[in-house]
C-alpha positions in Angstrom: 104.2 125.1 -57.1 104.2 121.9 -57.4 103.2 122.4 -53.1 99.4 124.1 -53.9 98.5 121.6 -56.5 96.3 119.2 -54.0 93.7 122.6 -54.9 93.4 122.6 -58.3 89.0 121.7 -59.0 88.6 123.9 -56.0 87.5 127.9 -56.2 88.8 131.1 -56.5 88.5 132.2 -52.9 89.8 128.9 -51.7 92.9 129.2 -54.6 94.4 130.9 -51.7 93.8 129.5 -49.2 97.0 129.0 -47.2 99.7 131.4 -49.5 102.8 130.2 -47.3 101.6 126.0 -46.6 104.7 124.3 -46.0 105.9 126.7 -44.2 105.6 126.1 -40.5 106.2 130.1 -39.6 105.4 132.2 -42.8 107.0 134.9 -42.3 104.5 138.6 -44.3 105.4 140.3 -46.5 107.2 143.0 -46.8 107.7 143.0 -42.5 110.4 140.5 -40.7 110.5 140.7 -36.6 113.2 142.2 -36.2 111.4 145.7 -37.9 110.2 148.0 -35.1 108.4 151.3 -35.8 111.0 154.0 -36.9 107.7 155.9 -35.4 110.2 158.9 -33.4 110.0 159.9 -30.0 106.3 161.0 -28.4 104.6 160.7 -31.1 101.4 157.9 -30.9 100.8 156.1 -33.7 97.4 156.3 -34.9 96.2 151.8 -36.3 98.0 149.4 -34.8 99.1 146.4 -37.6 97.6 143.2 -36.2 99.3 140.0 -36.1 99.1 138.0 -38.3 99.6 134.2 -40.1 99.0 135.2 -43.7 97.6 131.3 -44.1 93.9 134.1 -45.1 93.6 137.5 -46.3 89.8 136.4 -45.2 90.1 137.3 -41.1 92.3 140.1 -40.1 92.4 143.4 -41.6 96.0 144.3 -41.5 94.9 147.2 -39.2 92.5 148.1 -36.5 92.3 151.2 -34.3 91.0 151.1 -31.2 89.1 153.3 -29.3 89.6 154.6 -25.9 86.3 153.3 -24.9 86.7 149.3 -25.3 84.7 146.2 -24.2 85.6 142.5 -23.9 81.8 140.9 -24.3 82.4 137.6 -22.8 79.5 134.2 -22.5 76.9 135.0 -20.6 75.2 131.7 -18.3 72.2 131.0 -19.2 69.5 132.5 -21.4 69.9 136.3 -20.9 68.9 137.2 -24.3 65.8 135.0 -25.0 63.6 136.4 -27.2 65.6 138.6 -28.5 65.8 138.6 -32.3 69.5 139.0 -34.4 69.6 139.3 -38.4 73.0 138.2 -39.3 73.4 140.3 -43.1 75.9 139.5 -45.6 76.4 140.5 -48.9 78.0 136.5 -49.9 77.6 133.3 -48.4 81.3 133.4 -46.7 81.1 137.0 -45.2 79.8 136.6 -42.1 81.5 132.7 -41.4 84.8 134.5 -41.6 83.7 137.7 -39.6 80.9 137.1 -36.7 80.0 133.7 -37.3 81.4 133.0 -33.5 79.7 135.6 -32.5 76.8 135.1 -34.0 77.0 131.5 -32.4 78.0 132.4 -29.3 74.6 134.6 -29.1 71.9 132.1 -30.8 73.2 130.2 -27.7 72.6 133.0 -25.4 68.8 133.2 -26.5 68.8 134.4 -29.4 66.4 133.8 -32.6 68.7 134.3 -35.1 68.5 134.8 -39.1 70.8 135.3 -41.7 70.1 137.1 -44.7 72.3 136.9 -47.8 71.8 139.4 -51.2 74.4 138.8 -53.8 73.5 135.6 -56.0 77.8 134.2 -55.6 77.6 133.3 -59.3 80.9 134.5 -60.1 82.4 131.4 -57.8 81.9 128.2 -59.5 82.6 125.9 -61.8 79.5 127.6 -63.9 77.8 130.9 -63.2 74.3 128.7 -62.6 76.9 125.8 -60.4 78.0 128.6 -58.6 74.3 130.8 -58.1 72.8 126.9 -57.1 76.1 126.0 -54.5 75.8 128.5 -53.2 71.8 129.3 -52.3 72.2 125.5 -51.2 75.9 126.3 -48.9 73.8 129.5 -47.0 71.4 127.4 -45.8 73.8 124.5 -44.4 75.6 127.5 -43.1 72.5 129.1 -41.2 71.6 125.2 -39.8 75.2 125.4 -38.9 74.9 129.1 -36.5 71.6 127.9 -35.1 69.4 130.5 -37.1 66.1 129.7 -37.7 65.5 130.3 -41.2 68.4 131.8 -44.2 67.1 134.2 -46.8 69.2 135.3 -50.1 68.0 138.3 -52.6 70.3 137.1 -55.5 71.4 140.1 -56.7 74.3 139.4 -59.7 77.5 139.3 -58.4 80.1 141.6 -58.1 77.5 144.3 -59.9 75.5 145.2 -57.0 76.5 148.8 -57.6 74.7 148.8 -60.9 71.5 147.7 -58.0 69.4 151.0 -57.0 70.4 151.0 -53.3 66.3 152.6 -52.6 65.0 149.0 -54.1 67.5 147.5 -51.7 67.3 149.1 -48.5 63.5 148.8 -49.2 64.4 145.3 -49.4 66.1 145.2 -47.1 63.5 147.5 -44.2 60.4 144.9 -44.8 61.8 141.9 -43.7 63.9 144.5 -40.4 59.5 145.3 -39.2 59.1 141.6 -40.3 60.9 139.5 -38.6 61.5 142.8 -36.1 65.3 142.8 -35.1 66.7 144.3 -32.0 69.9 143.3 -32.9 72.6 143.1 -36.7 75.4 141.7 -38.2 77.5 143.4 -41.1 80.2 144.6 -42.2 81.9 148.0 -41.4 80.1 150.9 -43.8 83.0 152.6 -42.4 85.8 150.5 -43.6 88.4 151.3 -45.5 90.1 150.7 -48.5 87.2 147.5 -49.8 87.4 146.8 -52.9 84.5 145.0 -53.2 81.6 146.9 -54.9 79.1 144.4 -53.2 80.6 144.7 -49.9 80.0 148.4 -50.8 76.8 148.0 -51.1 75.6 145.7 -49.1 77.0 148.4 -45.7 75.5 151.6 -47.0 72.2 149.6 -47.2 72.5 147.9 -43.2 73.3 151.1 -42.3 70.5 153.4 -43.7 68.0 150.3 -43.1 68.1 150.6 -39.4 67.3 153.9 -39.4 64.8 154.4 -41.5 62.7 150.8 -40.5 62.0 152.4 -37.9 60.5 155.4 -39.1 56.6 155.7 -39.1 56.6 157.3 -42.3 58.2 155.2 -44.5 57.0 152.6 -46.3 53.6 153.3 -44.4 51.7 151.1 -46.1 53.9 148.4 -44.3 51.6 149.8 -41.1 48.5 149.1 -42.9 49.6 145.2 -43.7 50.3 145.2 -39.5 54.2 145.3 -39.5 55.0 147.3 -36.9 58.6 149.3 -37.0 61.6 147.8 -36.3 64.1 149.5 -34.0 66.9 148.5 -33.7 69.3 148.3 -31.0 72.8 146.9 -30.9 74.9 146.5 -34.1 77.7 144.0 -34.8 79.9 145.7 -37.8 82.6 143.7 -38.5 85.9 144.1 -40.6 86.6 142.8 -43.7 89.4 144.0 -46.5 93.0 142.7 -46.7 94.2 145.7 -46.4 92.0 147.5 -44.3 91.8 150.5 -42.0 89.7 149.8 -38.9 87.3 151.1 -35.6 87.1 148.4 -33.2 85.3 148.9 -30.1 85.1 146.1 -28.5 86.7 142.6 -28.6 84.5 139.1 -28.2 85.4 136.6 -26.4 84.7 133.2 -29.0 86.7 131.0 -27.4 83.5 128.4 -26.8 81.9 128.4 -29.9 85.4 128.4 -31.9 85.3 125.4 -33.0 81.3 126.0 -34.6 82.7 128.0 -36.0 85.0 126.2 -38.0 82.6 123.8 -38.7 80.7 126.9 -40.6 83.4 127.9 -42.6 83.5 124.4 -44.1 80.1 124.5 -45.2 81.3 127.3 -48.2 82.1 124.2 -50.6 82.8 126.6 -53.5 83.7 130.0 -51.6 85.8 131.3 -49.1 89.4 129.8 -48.4 87.8 126.5 -46.4 85.2 124.2 -48.2 86.5 120.6 -48.9 90.1 122.3 -48.7 91.0 119.4 -45.5 91.0 116.6 -47.4 92.2 118.1 -50.7 94.9 118.8 -49.0 95.5 115.5 -47.2 95.8 113.3 -50.3 97.8 116.1 -51.2 100.8 114.9 -49.0 99.7 111.3 -49.5 100.0 112.1 -53.5 103.6 113.0 -51.3 104.2 109.8 -49.2 103.5 112.3 -46.2 100.9 113.2 -43.8 99.4 115.5 -40.7 98.5 112.6 -38.0 95.9 115.7 -36.8 94.3 115.7 -39.6 92.2 112.2 -39.6 91.1 110.0 -41.7 87.8 110.9 -42.5 86.5 114.0 -44.7 84.8 116.1 -41.8 87.9 116.3 -39.3 90.3 117.3 -42.6 88.0 120.0 -43.2 87.8 121.5 -39.8 91.3 120.8 -39.0 92.1 122.1 -41.2 90.6 125.1 -40.9 91.1 125.2 -37.6 94.2 125.0 -37.6 95.0 127.3 -40.7 92.2 129.8 -40.9 91.4 130.9 -37.2 94.3 131.2 -36.6 94.3 134.8 -37.0 91.2 135.1 -34.7 94.0 133.2 -31.7 97.0 135.7 -32.4 94.0 138.3 -31.9 92.3 137.6 -28.7 95.4 136.6 -27.2 95.9 140.2 -27.1 93.2 140.4 -25.0 93.8 137.3 -22.6 90.8 135.0 -24.4 91.5 132.2 -26.7 90.4 133.4 -29.7 88.7 137.1 -30.0 86.0 138.7 -33.5 86.7 142.6 -33.8 84.0 144.8 -33.9 83.2 148.2 -34.0 79.7 148.3 -31.9 77.0 150.4 -31.5 75.0 150.0 -29.0 71.6 150.8 -27.3 70.9 154.7 -26.8 68.4 157.4 -25.0 66.4 159.5 -27.8 67.8 162.9 -27.7 64.4 164.3 -26.8 64.5 161.9 -23.7 67.3 163.1 -22.6 66.3 166.4 -22.2 62.4 165.9 -20.5 64.4 163.6 -18.2 67.4 167.2 -17.2 64.4 169.0 -17.6 62.5 167.0 -15.0 65.9 166.8 -12.3 66.1 171.4 -12.6 62.3 172.1 -12.3 60.8 173.1 -9.7 57.8 172.8 -8.0 54.9 175.2 -9.0 
């Protein structure tokens, strides 16, 4: 275990940063390159195992189910989304950073105004509870700036205890922000994600799902409208998977090749939570103590952290992107804009109706 001493003093998330460190081609646990599926002829798989580096449990889920209407979203020239607003909603400071920051940064580059909303105080990830709260609030602000967001919000509920909260309170606070900001597009962990053991993820997924709908309803919290707010009609939802043993529906792959360096830098902003932070400089110092060096880690701390993050932690997104012909890809369960059913009935009736 000497090879992991460079991680001493890192947060709990960092301790699992590179389970196969020192092995250039780590073998996934329980799998070997020679193994093949034992499915009999004529049986179609319902889920597909992802190629993974196993350098981090926080990137790509183990299994995806791909929809037959899957779309590859690529960079759009100019500012086609100018005037639109997106909200990236997360339980913890490293959730959006790991799962969706490449796409958030891409859409902001294309004209969106972005906001980052964090529910937990992340107290469980610092040297002490107080350190965790204070440092992660700073980190959340820095993540928002690195993504290009206009502002960050933190609700500061107890870490890993959100299932002790009233869901109606969590939802009401999110509805208020959605209406205040007039959000068009949201990013959040997939509320339909299977096998997620983290109670905060489960709660925030449920809250986002219900707040999406209720923020558009005129009879929910009518005092908002008397105070000058308007209903918020969220048109697009990018739900991203997060569970090491997860099984997720994917119908959109976003090409984040143009923002992968930004994504790597964003993840270095989470100093006490997540698998990135300062682990690049820790690895460089550890190798130095062993009389070794990796030239690509550079000589300054920022380069070491960014290159470490891109080389080890972003590789799973590279493996996924390769399957779809892009450099790096982020997977989503995407729900897009849809006409109201009454509008469809009206249009159908008008087409069928004869002149009087």
